[in-house]
C-alpha positions as CSV (number, residue, x, y, z in Angstrom):
1,M,22.1,36.4,-12.1
2,R,21.1,37.6,-8.9
3,N,18.1,39.9,-11.1
4,L,17.4,37.5,-12.9
5,G,16.5,35.0,-9.9
6,R,14.6,38.1,-8.6
7,R,12.5,38.7,-11.7
8,V,12.1,34.7,-12.3
9,A,10.7,34.3,-8.1
10,A,8.5,37.1,-8.6
11,Q,7.0,35.1,-11.1
12,F,6.5,32.4,-8.8
13,A,5.4,34.5,-5.8
14,V,8.4,32.9,-3.7
15,D,11.1,34.2,-2.2
16,R,14.2,34.2,-4.6
17,R,16.1,32.2,-2.2
18,V,13.1,29.4,-2.5
19,L,13.3,29.2,-6.3
20,A,17.1,29.5,-6.1
21,L,16.9,26.3,-3.5
22,A,14.3,24.8,-5.5
23,F,16.4,24.8,-8.7
24,A,19.4,23.1,-6.6
25,R,17.6,20.3,-5.2
26,M,16.4,20.1,-9.0
27,A,19.8,19.5,-10.3
28,D,21.0,17.4,-7.9
29,G,17.6,15.5,-7.8
30,I,18.4,14.5,-11.7
31,G,22.1,13.4,-10.9
32,N,20.8,10.8,-8.3
33,S,18.0,10.1,-9.7
34,F,20.1,9.0,-12.6
35,L,21.9,6.4,-10.4
36,V,18.4,4.7,-9.3
37,I,18.3,3.2,-13.1
38,V,22.2,3.2,-13.2
39,I,23.1,1.0,-10.4
40,P,20.8,-2.0,-11.2
41,L,23.0,-2.0,-14.7
42,Y,25.9,-1.4,-13.3
43,V,26.1,-4.4,-11.2
44,A,24.4,-6.6,-13.5
45,S,27.7,-6.1,-15.5
46,D,31.0,-7.3,-15.4
47,V,32.6,-4.5,-14.1
48,V,32.5,-5.2,-10.5
49,G,32.2,-8.3,-8.6
50,G,33.5,-10.0,-5.7
51,P,32.0,-11.9,-2.5
52,T,28.2,-12.2,-2.9
53,F,27.6,-13.8,0.6
54,G,25.2,-16.5,-0.9
55,L,22.8,-14.0,-2.0
56,A,21.4,-13.5,-5.5
57,E,21.9,-10.4,-7.9
58,S,18.7,-9.1,-7.4
59,M,18.6,-9.1,-3.8
60,I,22.1,-7.6,-3.7
61,I,20.4,-4.7,-6.3
62,G,17.8,-4.4,-3.5
63,I,20.3,-4.1,-0.8
64,I,22.3,-1.4,-2.4
65,L,19.1,0.8,-3.7
66,S,17.7,0.5,-0.2
67,I,20.4,1.4,2.0
68,F,20.2,5.0,0.7
69,G,16.7,5.6,2.1
70,F,17.1,3.7,5.2
71,L,20.6,5.6,6.1
72,N,19.4,9.0,4.7
73,S,15.8,8.5,7.2
74,S,17.6,7.3,10.1
75,F,19.9,10.5,9.8
76,Q,17.7,13.4,9.0
77,P,16.8,13.7,12.7
78,L,20.1,14.1,13.7
79,T,21.1,16.3,11.0
80,G,17.7,18.5,11.2
81,R,18.3,18.8,15.0
82,F,22.0,19.8,14.9
83,S,21.1,22.4,12.0
84,D,18.5,23.8,14.5
85,R,21.3,24.1,17.5
86,A,24.0,25.6,14.6
87,G,21.3,28.0,13.2
88,K,23.2,27.8,10.0
89,R,20.9,26.4,7.3
90,K,22.9,26.8,4.1
91,L,26.0,25.3,6.1
92,F,24.4,22.0,6.2
93,V,23.0,22.0,2.7
94,L,26.5,22.5,1.4
95,I,28.0,19.8,3.5
96,G,25.4,17.4,2.0
97,L,26.3,18.7,-1.6
98,A,29.6,18.1,-1.4
99,G,29.4,14.5,0.0
100,L,27.0,14.0,-2.8
101,A,29.4,15.1,-5.2
102,T,32.5,13.3,-4.1
103,M,30.5,9.9,-3.5
104,N,29.2,10.3,-7.2
105,V,32.9,10.2,-8.0
106,A,33.6,7.3,-6.0
107,Y,31.3,4.9,-7.8
108,L,34.0,5.6,-10.9
109,F,36.5,3.3,-8.7
110,A,34.3,0.9,-7.4
111,E,35.2,-2.3,-8.4
112,S,33.1,-5.0,-5.8
113,Y,29.3,-4.9,-4.5
114,L,30.7,-4.0,-0.7
115,S,32.4,-0.9,-1.9
116,L,28.9,-0.1,-3.9
117,L,27.2,-1.1,-0.8
118,V,29.4,1.6,1.0
119,I,29.1,4.4,-1.7
120,R,25.4,4.1,-1.8
121,G,25.2,4.7,2.4
122,L,27.7,7.6,2.8
123,Q,25.4,8.9,-0.3
124,G,22.3,8.8,1.9
125,I,24.0,10.0,4.7
126,S,25.0,13.3,2.9
127,V,21.5,14.2,1.8
128,A,20.4,13.7,5.1
129,F,22.2,16.9,5.5
130,I,20.3,18.6,2.7
131,I,16.6,17.5,3.1
132,P,15.9,19.1,6.5
133,A,18.1,21.8,6.2
134,S,16.5,22.7,3.0
135,V,12.8,22.4,3.8
136,A,13.4,24.2,6.9
137,L,15.2,27.5,5.1
138,V,12.2,27.2,3.0
139,N,10.2,27.2,6.3
140,E,12.1,29.8,7.2
141,L,11.7,32.2,4.5
142,A,8.0,31.8,4.3
143,T,5.1,33.6,6.2
144,T,1.7,31.9,6.9
145,D,0.0,33.5,4.5
146,D,2.5,31.8,1.6
147,R,4.3,28.7,3.6
148,G,2.1,26.4,1.5
149,G,2.7,28.4,-2.0
150,N,6.8,28.3,-1.1
151,M,6.5,24.5,-0.3
152,G,4.7,23.9,-3.4
153,V,7.2,25.2,-5.6
154,Y,10.3,24.0,-4.0
155,N,8.4,20.1,-4.5
156,T,7.4,20.8,-8.0
157,F,11.0,21.7,-8.9
158,R,12.7,18.8,-6.9
159,L,9.9,16.3,-8.6
160,I,10.9,17.8,-11.9
161,G,14.7,16.6,-11.1
162,F,13.9,13.4,-9.6
163,G,11.6,12.6,-12.8
164,A,14.2,13.6,-15.3
165,G,16.9,11.5,-14.2
166,P,15.6,8.2,-15.0
167,V,14.1,9.2,-18.5
168,V,17.7,9.2,-19.5
169,A,20.0,7.5,-17.4
170,G,19.2,4.3,-19.6
171,A,19.9,5.9,-22.5
172,V,23.6,7.6,-21.5
173,V,24.4,4.2,-20.2
174,N,23.4,2.6,-23.8
175,A,25.2,4.9,-25.8
176,G,28.8,4.6,-24.5
177,P,31.5,4.4,-25.0
178,Y,32.4,8.1,-25.5
179,T,34.9,10.0,-26.7
180,L,36.1,13.0,-25.0
181,P,36.7,16.2,-27.3
182,I,39.8,17.2,-25.2
183,G,42.8,14.3,-25.1
184,G,40.5,11.8,-27.2
185,L,40.2,10.0,-24.5
186,S,37.6,7.0,-23.9
187,I,35.0,6.7,-21.2
188,S,32.2,4.0,-21.0
189,G,28.3,4.6,-20.9
190,F,28.4,4.0,-16.9
191,D,31.4,6.5,-16.4
192,A,29.5,9.0,-18.4
193,A,26.6,8.5,-15.7
194,F,28.5,9.0,-12.8
195,Y,30.5,12.1,-14.1
196,I,26.8,13.4,-15.1
197,A,25.8,12.7,-11.3
198,A,28.6,14.4,-10.1
199,I,28.4,17.2,-12.0
200,T,24.7,18.3,-11.1
201,A,25.8,18.1,-7.4
202,I,28.6,20.6,-7.8
203,I,26.0,22.6,-9.9
204,S,23.6,22.7,-6.8
205,F,26.7,23.4,-4.5
206,L,27.5,26.8,-6.6
207,L,23.6,27.7,-6.8
208,V,23.5,27.5,-3.2
209,T,26.9,29.4,-3.0
210,V,26.2,31.7,-5.0
211,L,22.4,32.6,-4.2
212,I,21.5,31.3,-0.9
213,T,21.9,33.2,2.5
214,D,20.5,31.8,5.8
215,P,17.0,34.1,6.7
216,E,17.5,36.4,9.2
217,S,15.3,34.8,11.8
218,T,17.2,31.7,11.8
219,R,18.9,31.7,14.8
220,A,20.4,28.6,17.0
221,N,18.6,26.6,19.5
222,A,20.6,25.2,21.9
223,S,18.0,23.3,23.9
224,A,16.9,21.3,21.0
225,D,16.7,17.5,21.5
226,L,16.1,14.3,19.7
227,A,13.3,13.5,21.3
228,I,9.8,13.3,19.1
229,P,7.1,14.0,21.0
230,V,3.9,11.5,20.6
231,W,1.1,13.1,22.9
232,D,-0.3,16.3,22.7
233,R,0.1,17.8,26.0
234,P,-1.2,20.0,26.6
235,G,-3.7,19.6,23.8
236,P,-7.3,19.0,22.6
237,N,-6.2,15.6,20.6
238,L,-4.5,12.3,22.0
239,L,-1.2,12.4,19.5
240,N,0.9,15.3,18.6
241,P,0.2,16.8,15.3
242,I,3.0,16.1,14.2
243,F,4.0,13.2,14.9
244,T,0.5,12.4,13.3
245,L,1.5,13.9,10.3
246,G,4.7,11.7,10.3
247,V,2.8,8.5,10.9
248,A,0.3,9.1,7.9
249,S,3.2,10.7,5.9
250,L,4.8,6.9,6.2
251,F,1.9,5.5,5.7
252,M,1.0,7.3,2.4
253,A,4.7,6.9,1.0
254,T,4.5,3.1,1.6
255,A,1.1,2.8,-0.6
256,I,2.8,5.0,-3.2
257,A,6.1,2.6,-3.3
258,L,4.3,-0.5,-3.7
259,F,3.8,0.0,-7.3
260,A,8.3,0.1,-7.6
261,T,9.0,-2.9,-7.7
262,I,6.8,-5.3,-8.7
263,Q,7.0,-4.3,-12.3
264,P,7.0,-8.0,-14.2
265,Q,3.7,-9.1,-12.0
266,V,2.3,-5.7,-13.1
267,N,2.9,-6.5,-16.7
268,T,2.3,-10.0,-16.8
269,H,-1.2,-8.9,-14.7
270,L,-2.2,-6.4,-17.6
271,E,-0.7,-8.1,-20.5
272,Q,1.8,-5.2,-21.3
273,G,5.2,-3.8,-22.0
274,A,7.4,-2.1,-20.3
275,T,6.3,1.4,-22.2
276,W,3.4,1.2,-20.8
277,F,4.8,0.6,-17.1
278,G,6.7,3.7,-18.0
279,L,4.1,5.5,-18.2
280,Q,1.7,4.7,-15.4
281,F,5.0,4.9,-13.1
282,A,5.4,8.5,-14.6
283,A,1.8,9.5,-14.2
284,F,2.0,9.7,-10.4
285,I,5.0,11.9,-10.4
286,V,3.1,14.2,-13.3
287,A,0.2,14.9,-10.9
288,Q,2.8,16.1,-8.6
289,I,4.7,18.4,-10.4
290,L,1.7,19.6,-12.2
291,L,-0.8,19.9,-8.8
292,Q,2.4,20.9,-6.0
293,T,2.5,24.5,-6.3
294,P,-1.1,25.3,-7.1
295,I,-2.4,22.8,-4.3
296,G,0.3,24.5,-2.0
297,R,-1.2,28.1,-2.4
298,A,-4.6,26.9,-2.1
299,C,-3.7,25.8,1.2
300,D,-2.7,29.4,2.2
301,R,-5.9,30.8,1.6
302,Y,-8.7,27.8,2.7
303,G,-6.3,26.0,5.3
304,R,-4.0,23.0,5.5
305,R,-6.3,20.4,7.2
306,P,-9.0,20.2,4.3
307,F,-6.5,19.2,1.8
308,I,-4.4,16.6,4.0
309,V,-8.0,14.6,4.8
310,V,-9.2,14.6,1.4
311,G,-6.0,13.4,-0.3
312,M,-5.5,10.6,2.7
313,G,-9.3,9.8,1.9
314,L,-8.3,9.9,-1.9
315,L,-5.4,8.1,-1.6
316,I,-7.6,4.8,-0.2
317,P,-9.7,4.0,-3.9
318,T,-6.9,5.1,-5.8
319,T,-4.3,2.3,-4.1
320,L,-6.7,-0.5,-4.0
321,A,-8.0,0.2,-7.4
322,Q,-4.4,-1.0,-8.8
323,G,-4.5,-4.3,-7.1
324,Y,-8.0,-4.9,-9.4
325,V,-7.9,-2.6,-12.4
326,P,-8.2,-4.5,-15.7
327,T,-6.5,-3.1,-18.3
328,S,-3.3,-0.7,-18.4
329,E,-5.5,2.7,-19.3
330,T,-7.2,1.8,-16.0
331,M,-3.6,1.5,-14.2
332,F,-2.5,4.7,-15.6
333,V,-5.7,6.8,-14.6
334,A,-5.2,5.3,-11.4
335,R,-1.8,6.0,-10.6
336,L,-2.6,9.8,-11.6
337,L,-5.5,10.1,-9.3
338,Q,-3.2,8.5,-6.6
339,G,-0.3,11.4,-7.5
340,I,-3.1,13.8,-7.1
341,A,-3.8,12.4,-3.7
342,G,-0.4,12.6,-2.8
343,A,0.0,16.3,-4.1
344,M,-2.9,17.0,-1.9
345,V,-0.8,15.7,1.7
346,F,2.3,16.7,0.9
347,A,2.9,20.8,1.0
348,P,0.1,21.4,3.2
349,S,1.7,18.7,5.9
350,L,4.7,20.7,5.0
351,A,3.2,23.7,5.6
352,L,0.9,22.6,8.5
353,A,3.6,21.5,10.5
354,G,5.8,24.5,9.5
355,D,3.2,27.0,11.2
356,L,3.2,24.8,14.3
357,A,7.2,25.0,14.6
358,G,8.7,27.3,17.1
359,E,11.4,29.6,16.2
360,G,14.8,27.4,15.6
361,E,12.8,24.4,15.8
362,S,12.2,24.1,11.9
363,G,15.2,21.7,11.3
364,S,13.9,19.1,14.0
365,K,10.2,19.2,13.5
366,L,10.1,19.2,9.6
367,S,12.5,16.3,9.7
368,V,9.9,14.3,11.4
369,L,7.9,14.3,8.0
370,T,11.0,14.0,5.6
371,M,12.2,11.2,7.4
372,A,8.8,9.2,7.6
373,F,8.4,10.0,3.7
374,G,11.5,8.3,3.7
375,F,11.1,5.2,5.4
376,G,7.6,5.0,3.7
377,I,9.8,5.2,0.2
378,A,11.9,2.3,1.4
379,I,9.3,-0.3,2.6
380,G,6.7,0.2,0.2
381,P,9.1,-2.2,-2.2
382,L,9.7,-4.6,0.5
383,S,6.6,-4.8,0.9
384,S,5.1,-5.2,-2.5
385,G,8.1,-7.9,-3.2
386,A,7.1,-9.8,-0.2
387,L,3.5,-9.8,-0.8
388,V,2.8,-10.3,-3.8
389,G,3.5,-13.8,-3.7
390,Y,0.3,-14.1,-2.1
391,G,-1.8,-12.7,-5.3
392,F,-1.7,-9.8,-7.1
393,E,-3.9,-8.0,-5.4
394,V,-2.4,-8.2,-1.8
395,P,0.4,-5.6,-1.7
396,F,-2.5,-3.0,-2.5
397,I,-4.9,-4.4,-0.1
398,F,-2.1,-3.9,2.5
399,G,-1.5,-0.4,1.3
400,T,-5.3,0.5,1.6
401,V,-5.3,-0.3,4.9
402,L,-2.7,1.5,5.6
403,A,-4.5,4.4,3.9
404,V,-7.4,4.3,5.6
405,I,-5.7,3.9,9.4
406,G,-3.7,7.3,8.1
407,T,-7.5,9.3,6.9
408,V,-8.3,8.6,10.5
409,L,-5.7,9.5,12.6
410,V,-5.6,12.9,10.2
411,Y,-9.0,13.2,10.5
412,T,-9.5,13.3,14.2
413,Q,-5.9,14.0,15.6
414,I,-5.4,17.3,13.2
415,E,-6.4,20.9,13.7
416,E,-6.4,23.8,11.5
417,T,-3.3,26.1,11.9
418,L,-4.4,29.1,10.1
419,E,-6.6,31.2,12.2
420,Q,-8.7,32.8,8.9
421,T,-9.8,30.3,6.0
422,Q,-12.6,30.6,2.8
423,P,-14.4,27.8,2.1
424,V,-12.9,25.3,0.1
425,P,-14.8,25.6,-3.7
426,F,-16.7,23.2,-5.5
427,V,-16.7,22.5,-9.1
428,G,-19.8,24.5,-10.1
429,S,-19.8,27.1,-7.2
430,D,-19.8,31.1,-7.7
């Protein structure tokens, strides 16, 4: 398995441990994204019940889904800092995967809305162990010359897993019940989905256990604290660059997540069905999967800052357009272009933050970006749900304003970290 991993890693021009970690995150991403589709169906079924505290079913679903993002993002600075202090990235990833697998099994025993909320919250905390340690591990296994490419490969496979889960989740639930070949036992579609989610987490755990080792350069940083510096002192700009990237990531994630929870309004506005909405939603992820790796490698050659600035700039018209497009086809194009904008920002931002992180600081520094992105993904749907009542275009105008502010921040407050870069080529240039 190790020899095969080395050959595959050579094809992607990354450390084999980065590729193994990417595959592990792809596996747990499949299971975790499964639940985004399964949990609303589970809540709507007659399997769970209990007190609703006067809340509508749709609000219960929203709270259960959003608690994952809020707790996940809130705990990331803590787990990132603790992994710096311990100097053991692999251990933190394994703790998180073990918690994720355990909570996936726990869904089988959930009988009330409150128990679902607790389980989903504990899942969010578990994933908070995985994300900062994983990104820090990729950062420490890379060098300045290939950091963007490594981040791109890691994000590509993670997104493949996240995109694949929802495609089959609904089908797994609807095709149940299933009769097991051993013992003739019957399990429901919901149980099958939870088993699949648990199995993917276990596969990730085994991949990390067998194929991942902490890099030799990782060392414990006992002086790490929980402070996130805001001001660039000493430095050429007003704001700290990592803080600036975190704010830009928050605004970007909020803008791209506005689309997710207003499916009825989108379908009514464009006079389309669920199939078109699914294609439009997937367009963003497809662009991310196709472009994360090449853009990551390009930013190793041409610099981080140009891609971040152009990506944030492209986010402005592609977000605004979604509030005014007249047809399903143009919405698809807008979402695809917005995915290109996101791909231009994410991997180069992580690479730039990794360049700035000192020895033993990767977990704490990079967790600022992953935390901010997670909060944005949670805030976006809540914002669009609250604003769409004032007009279909209002959520997208809000996202556009955030994109404008983010663009100004990265243009004025971010400096290039690569000492030697080549001019970014334009179409038609030699």
